[in-house]
N, C-alpha and C positions, 0 to 999 in steps of 0.2 A: 835193302833186305825185305823180301816179300814173302808172305806166308801162302804157299800154293796148295796145301793140303792140311785140314785141321780136323781131327775126329779121334775115332777109336780103333785101335788095332784089333783084328779078328783073332780069337782064340788065345792061347798061351804064348806069352812073350818070353824068351829065354835070353835076351841081351843081344850083343853083337858077336859075330863069329868071323865069318869070312866072305869073300866075294860071291858065294853061292847063296847066301842068306837072302830070304825073300820076306818082305814085310807087306801084309795085306790089310788095308783098311776095311772096315765093315760096309763101306759103299762100294767095294770092288776094286778100288784104286791099289795098283801093285808097284812096289818100290823094291830094287835089289841093292844090297850094299855093295859100294863102289871102291872100297879100300879095306886092307886087312887091318882089323882092329877087334880084339877079343875082349870082351868085358861082359861077364855073367851077371843077369839080373832077372828074377823070375817074377812074372806079373801076369795076371789074367785080364785080358781085354783093357790094357792101359790107354790113357789118352796120349796121342802123338801129334806131332805137326811136321810138315816138311816145309823147310825155308830155302827160298832161293837166294844165293849168294852171287857175287859176280863170277860166272863161268861154272857154277856147280850147285848142287842142291844137298842139304843136310837133314838127316832125320833127327829130332828131338823127342825123346819119350819121357813122360812123367816118371819121376823117381831116380832118373839117371842124371849125374853131373856132366857126362860126356856126351857128344853128338857123333854121327857117323856120315860120312858121304854116301849118297844114294843116286841112282838113276831110275827113271820111270821106265816101267815094262808096259810097252804098248799092246793093246788087245790085237790079236791077229784076226784079219778079215779074210773069210774063206769064200772063193768064188762058188756060187750055188747053180751052176748051170746044169 
């Protein structure tokens, strides 16, 4: 188990929803929910961390008892020719 991201989520957090849910850290790192799990929890700029487990990552958010599987969203690099 290794912590790969540890910081504050940007803006308002409203919990886990579906695979379209994006979580953005204040440093710009983006993670997308990778399983259907609904759990509402309202918080503004909560502390969160992404933990690497064998074969997947999970997001843990302060104030929530549950975690959710996530995948990193890579920044797109555009060719500036």
